[in-house]
C-alpha positions in Angstrom: 72.4 143.4 -185.1 69.7 145.9 -184.5 70.6 149.2 -183.0 67.1 149.6 -181.5 66.1 152.0 -184.3 63.5 151.2 -186.9 65.2 150.5 -190.3 64.6 152.9 -193.1 64.4 150.0 -195.6 63.6 146.3 -195.2 66.5 143.9 -194.3 67.7 141.6 -197.0 67.0 137.9 -196.5 70.6 137.3 -195.7 70.7 140.1 -193.1 67.5 138.8 -191.5 68.8 135.2 -191.4 72.1 136.4 -189.9 70.2 138.3 -187.1 68.0 135.3 -186.5 71.0 133.0 -186.0 72.7 135.5 -183.7 69.6 135.8 -181.6 69.3 132.0 -181.4 73.0 131.8 -180.3 72.4 134.6 -177.7 69.3 132.8 -176.3 71.1 129.4 -176.1 74.0 131.1 -174.2 71.6 132.7 -171.7 69.8 129.4 -171.2 73.2 127.8 -170.4 73.9 130.1 -167.5 73.5 128.9 -163.9 70.2 130.8 -163.7 68.6 128.0 -165.8 70.5 125.0 -164.5 68.3 121.9 -164.4 65.6 123.4 -166.6 64.5 121.0 -169.4 62.6 122.5 -172.3 60.7 120.5 -174.9 61.4 123.3 -177.5 64.5 124.8 -179.0 65.9 128.3 -178.9 65.2 128.6 -182.6 61.6 127.9 -182.0 61.3 130.7 -179.4 63.2 133.2 -181.5 61.0 132.4 -184.5 58.0 133.6 -182.5 59.5 136.8 -181.1 59.1 138.9 -184.2 61.7 141.0 -186.0 63.2 142.9 -183.0 65.1 141.5 -180.1 63.0 141.7 -177.0 64.1 144.1 -174.3 64.6 142.8 -170.8 61.5 143.3 -168.5 61.8 146.0 -165.8 61.4 143.2 -163.2 64.5 141.3 -164.5 67.0 142.8 -162.0 64.7 142.0 -159.1 64.1 138.5 -160.4 67.8 137.9 -160.7 68.4 139.2 -157.2 65.7 136.9 -155.8 67.3 133.9 -157.7 70.7 134.7 -156.1 69.2 135.0 -152.7 67.4 131.7 -153.1 70.6 130.0 -154.3 72.7 131.5 -151.4 70.1 130.3 -148.9 70.1 126.9 -150.4 73.9 126.6 -150.2 73.9 127.8 -146.6 70.9 125.5 -145.8 69.0 128.3 -144.2 65.5 129.6 -144.7 64.7 132.8 -146.6 62.2 134.7 -144.6 59.6 136.6 -146.5 56.1 138.1 -146.2 53.5 139.4 -148.6 52.4 143.0 -148.2 49.5 145.0 -149.6 51.0 148.5 -150.0 54.3 150.5 -150.0 53.7 151.6 -146.3 53.7 148.0 -145.1 56.7 147.3 -147.3 58.8 150.1 -145.8 57.8 148.9 -142.3 59.0 145.2 -142.8 61.7 145.6 -145.4 64.4 146.4 -142.8 63.8 143.0 -141.1 63.3 140.7 -144.1 65.3 139.7 -147.1 62.3 139.3 -149.4 59.1 141.3 -149.4 56.5 140.7 -152.2 53.1 142.1 -153.3 50.6 139.5 -152.1 47.7 139.1 -154.4 45.8 137.2 -151.8 46.3 139.9 -149.1 45.4 142.7 -151.6 42.2 141.0 -152.7 41.2 140.1 -149.2 41.1 143.7 -148.1 37.9 144.2 -150.1 39.2 147.3 -151.9 38.1 146.0 -155.3 34.4 145.9 -154.5 34.5 142.2 -154.4 35.2 139.7 -151.7 36.8 137.1 -154.0 40.1 136.1 -152.6 42.8 135.6 -155.3 46.1 133.8 -155.5 49.4 135.3 -154.4 51.2 137.1 -157.2 54.6 136.5 -155.8 
């Protein structure tokens, strides 16, 4: 498995194939977690890994927040209660409402409707 450092010499075909199969196995295990329960894919893990390149992708910086939101949604579903949320346009608004709500997100529509971009085109939410 890669240590995150660039190799000094190319991997052998056997080493590259071993890494490929390990990454396919890791991706399949991740897809089999409760996070992806009920998701049907028309493609295989091997197909995805084959298009990722030589190095294992690092998690996105937003991954912990996405995982937290998923847990909040699942808990609310189990308890059959709503999950109150609001879209904000800046950090000041966020700090003002975050104490009262479980979820606060950056609203693309609200941001674009403030006419700060020099255009009055209203865009979709980026939640």
